[in-house]
C-alpha atoms as one frame of an Amber mdcrd trajectory, in Angstrom:
protein
   0.000   0.000   0.000   1.137   3.562  -0.630   1.924   5.748   2.351  -0.573
   8.518   3.196   0.663  12.045   2.379  -0.025  14.325   5.360   0.889  17.364
   7.429   1.754  16.314  10.995   0.571  18.428  13.953   1.847  17.382  17.396
   0.194  18.772  20.502  -2.971  18.951  18.412  -5.336  18.925  21.402  -4.085
  22.230  22.823  -5.661  25.526  21.839  -2.960  26.458  19.343  -2.986  22.935
  17.941  -6.769  22.905  17.628  -6.764  26.305  15.945  -4.050  25.185  13.563
  -5.915  21.984  12.630  -9.073  23.977  11.956  -7.237  26.489   9.784  -5.415
  23.793   7.824  -8.683  21.930   7.287 -10.338  25.069   5.881  -7.950  24.955
   2.940  -9.525  21.784   1.667  -6.292  20.501   0.116  -4.407  19.453   3.263
  -4.515  15.976   4.789  -3.832  16.309   8.512  -2.251  13.783  10.858  -2.918
  14.911  14.445  -0.898  13.610  17.393  -1.434  14.248  21.104  -1.086  12.354
  24.375  -4.874  12.379  24.730  -7.519  11.669  22.070  -8.770  14.705  20.195
 -12.280  16.030  20.620 -14.465  14.259  18.038 -15.250  17.468  16.151 -11.543
  18.188  15.665 -10.669  14.570  14.904 -13.189  14.570  12.046 -11.128  17.269
  10.326  -8.081  14.984  10.161  -7.010  12.193   7.840  -5.912  10.399  10.989
  -5.526  11.228  14.689  -3.316   9.292  17.077  -3.080   9.341  20.871   0.578
   8.773  21.589   3.837   9.992  23.084   6.576  11.690  21.046   9.095   9.801
  23.226   7.731   6.466  22.000  10.192   5.015  19.485   7.652   2.530  18.177
   5.248   5.356  17.453   7.957   7.136  15.461   8.499   3.943  13.474   4.761
   3.709  12.809   4.624   7.289  11.552   7.612   6.589   9.327   6.098   3.480
   7.777   2.474   4.584   7.378   2.714   8.227   6.348   4.473  10.496   3.885
   4.980  13.691   5.883   5.657  16.956   4.062   5.348  19.415   6.967   5.628
  19.047  10.741   4.098  21.566  13.146   5.654  20.472  16.434   3.577  22.029
  19.228   3.811  19.321  21.903   5.724  20.469  25.002   5.934  20.611  28.781
   5.173  24.268  29.529   7.045  26.709  31.728   5.599  26.251  35.207   5.564
  22.450  35.148   9.057  22.467  33.639  10.426  24.233  36.739   8.961  21.559
  39.001   9.956  18.641  36.751  13.070  19.753  34.855  14.217  16.257  33.848
  10.797  15.357  32.435  10.680  18.724  30.678  14.058  18.087  29.081  13.009
  14.623  27.946   9.775  15.810  26.346  10.871  19.193  25.064  14.359  18.340
  23.801  14.442  14.576  23.227  10.934  14.681  21.790  11.979  17.387  19.352
  15.091  15.409  18.437  12.907  12.371  17.706  10.779  14.424  15.338  13.806
  15.962  13.622  15.081  12.418  13.009  11.651  11.508  11.644  11.846  14.512
   9.305  15.254  13.386   8.011  14.006   9.855   7.355  10.879  11.175   5.662
  13.027  13.347   3.407  15.102  10.319   2.391  11.953   8.410   1.492  10.259
  10.986  -0.684  13.219  13.073  -1.862  12.021  16.454  -0.589  12.929  18.561
   2.388  10.437  18.330   5.245   9.373  21.722   6.546   9.587  21.784  10.357
   7.719  24.532  12.267   8.707  25.003  15.902   7.133  27.317  18.518   9.869
  28.808  20.667   9.349  31.474  23.330  10.551  34.733  24.835  11.629  32.448
  27.681  14.717  31.822  25.517  15.914  35.255  26.642  17.617  36.015  29.946
  18.375  39.655  30.653  20.844  39.994  33.529  19.096  42.724  35.515  15.936
  44.784  35.712  17.952  47.885  34.849  19.196  46.193  31.667  15.640  45.191
  30.784  14.389  48.755  31.151  17.167  50.305  29.084  17.649  47.646  26.394
  14.660  48.628  24.280  13.297  46.155  21.746  15.437  42.998  21.738  16.398
  41.210  18.539  16.828  37.462  18.085  20.574  37.405  18.778  20.661  39.321
  22.070  20.594  37.988  25.650  20.182  34.307  24.734  20.908  33.206  28.317
  17.630  31.798  29.696  17.105  31.288  33.419  14.312  28.660  33.248  14.318
  25.027  32.175  11.602  25.795  29.614  13.707  28.604  28.156  16.795  26.377
  28.078  14.790  23.671  26.319  13.466  26.087  23.705  16.885  27.591  22.987
  18.410  24.114  22.762  15.777  23.055  20.229  16.389  26.185  18.161  20.045
  25.170  17.917  19.156  21.553  17.122  16.860  22.713  14.349  19.519  25.006
  12.903  22.013  22.142  13.031  19.693  19.716  11.227  18.842  22.326   8.598
  22.368  23.589   7.901  25.024  21.234   9.268  23.572  17.718   9.556  25.850
  15.123   7.914  28.490  17.799   7.335  31.247  15.157   7.190  29.408  12.979
   4.664  31.106  12.568   1.294  27.959  13.203  -0.749  26.175  16.525  -1.107
  22.621  15.345  -0.568  20.244  17.959   0.940  20.136  17.975   4.731  16.468
  17.007   4.680  14.966  19.523   7.132  13.741  23.066   6.494  13.579  24.270
  10.117  11.663  27.438  11.024  11.005  28.704  14.557   8.991  31.536  16.095
   9.736  33.011  19.510   6.219  33.632  20.736   5.428  36.355  23.270   2.845
  35.834  25.989  -0.356  34.589  24.354  -3.820  35.758  25.425  -6.925  33.743
  24.583 -10.650  34.303  24.884 -11.193  30.547  24.690  -8.823  28.754  27.054
  -8.680  29.296  30.810  -5.071  30.132  31.780  -3.237  27.308  33.510  -0.770
  29.147  35.739   1.969  29.894  33.219   4.534  32.544  34.035   3.102  34.964
  31.456  -0.520  34.233  32.400  -1.044  37.244  34.650  -2.830  39.134  31.853
  -5.353  36.414  30.908  -5.813  35.496  34.580  -6.994  39.061  35.281  -9.562
  38.847  32.513 -10.995  35.463  33.427 -11.185  36.299  37.151 -13.027  39.545
  36.393 -15.465  37.781  34.084 -16.203  35.217  36.803 -16.673  37.959  39.401
 -13.752  36.711  41.477 -11.080  38.867  43.149  -7.612  38.571  41.678  -4.178
  39.351  43.132  -1.696  39.765  40.280   1.575  37.912  40.856   3.790  40.578
  39.225   4.413  44.260  39.924   2.294  46.975  38.304   5.245  48.161  36.190
   6.018  44.707  34.753   6.061  44.828  30.952   6.423  41.978  28.432   5.162
  41.519  24.853   1.851  39.788  24.163  -0.213  38.580  21.205  -3.768  37.347
  20.652  -3.999  33.601  20.072  -5.565  33.889  16.575  -2.594  35.995  15.467
  -0.215  33.341  16.844  -1.858  30.684  14.680  -1.735  33.038  11.686   1.978
  33.561  12.298   2.719  29.824  12.298   0.869  29.436   9.026   2.521  32.513
   7.530   6.033  31.329   8.325   5.150  27.818   7.162   4.014  29.115   3.769
   6.912  31.513   3.175   9.251  30.626   0.288  12.609  29.361   1.491  14.548
  31.927  -0.521  12.862  34.770   1.404  14.066  33.566   4.806  17.420  34.715
   6.135  17.378  33.057   9.568  15.942  29.984  11.310  14.381  31.826  14.290
  12.069  34.851  14.329  10.706  37.142  17.013   7.073  38.160  16.752   5.021
  40.587  18.804   1.891  42.728  18.735   1.700  44.911  21.875   3.600  45.266
  25.150   1.515  46.688  28.011   2.433  46.900  31.677   0.474  44.800  34.142
  -1.177  48.003  35.374  -2.288  48.890  31.849  -3.827  45.421  31.520  -5.641
  45.918  34.837  -7.008  49.281  33.679  -8.339  47.689  30.483 -10.001  44.937
  32.498 -11.559  47.425  34.945 -12.947  49.422  32.032 -14.744  46.322  30.756
 -15.680  44.930  34.188 -16.122  47.946  36.536 -16.826  45.759  39.565 -13.611
  43.753  39.156 -11.551  43.437  42.347  -7.872  43.478  41.410  -4.747  43.991
  43.457  -1.016  43.390  43.064   0.813  40.863  45.242   4.077  40.011  43.470
   5.296  36.453  43.854   9.039  36.857  44.084  10.151  33.665  42.265   7.864
  34.277  39.290   8.642  37.993  39.312  12.358  37.212  39.010  11.666  35.073
  35.952   9.496  37.673  34.209  12.123  40.342  34.925  14.593  38.388  32.758
  12.294  38.587  29.713  12.430  41.624  27.406   9.973  44.498  27.692   9.451
  44.174  23.945  10.962  42.390  20.958  12.162  43.563  17.572  10.177  41.563
  15.024  11.410  43.451  11.978  12.877  40.332  10.364   9.505  38.541  10.476
   7.672  41.553   9.064  10.180  42.084   6.252  10.904  38.471   5.269   7.550
  36.698   5.522   4.987  39.417   6.074   4.086  39.205   9.766   1.096  41.539
  10.254  -0.944  40.855  13.423  -4.636  41.708  13.099  -5.042  42.588  16.769
  -3.243  45.565  18.262  -3.643  46.525  21.936  -7.112  48.066  21.603  -8.560
  45.671  19.036  -7.340  42.641  20.985  -9.386  43.663  24.020 -12.346  45.390
  22.378 -12.988  43.014  19.469 -11.558  39.674  20.603 -10.956  39.202  24.325
 -13.850  41.010  25.992 -16.616  39.764  23.661 -15.200  36.239  23.641 -14.783
  35.973  27.405 -18.221  37.450  28.095 -19.758  34.920  25.732 -17.848  32.079
  27.338 -19.096  32.795  30.841 -22.606  33.727  29.721 -22.828  30.227  28.271
 -21.560  28.736  31.524 -18.371  27.228  30.078
């Protein structure tokens, strides 16, 4: 039997993965292979050529994917996220780094089978940065991709390590081989800022103070923000994050000058977020009670990022700026969510 030609999405059950599957399915010409630890919701699974519940650390699963499918593109979203990674650093390394290495090896083998490079899309993070002091953060301005790559968290270390692995596989893999065959992997990564969603309840991530404010206010619950009022990091609406993954994935190779790209949309302070939330929910009870360990982490992330390379090379153009994100996406979406009792 012939192998099934597909686009592979790992971590397909998460919000970004679900949004990506839905967007890919809308095209009508993409066969999707979805992979997650847990089975997909039936409505999402129906959009896929196949969906598999499995672990990216499972060697037998990698062999199955190799034998059954012809994979042209991999969107690798599966990961242990920042907070859990600090409590379980060894597990985080295994999943985030070894799991990525397994998929890069799969991409190489797929390329050998069908004679084309496999495009590999990887979501990195501003956690890959590590500014040495709060003073440096406040004076550095917008940070480009090559500055302050000294992360202070396991999640950030994992993401930076995978960026380097991807660059190696794309540019230097088999560099001592006597033949000049293509490397096999077209690796492309985005360093995402904090992501804000009207759909998913935040799960305690280190950048979740902004969405936590919104969801608490919508539920009528008091909220004590775990960072200072003057804390500033870049953010983006979740739909724009999915658009960015697709945009980078579709960009012609000759237009891209680097393997890793910053993206951003707006960079408010925590106080500015609170003021926006109070304007929408006047009865909201919000205060600031910085949690020192998490505050130290956020203080190592840039106040904003320079995403000029992404805008110039593959046309990054977020739909939601600071005002539109709240007025047209977050507030209506969150009000609808809680009005429906979800």
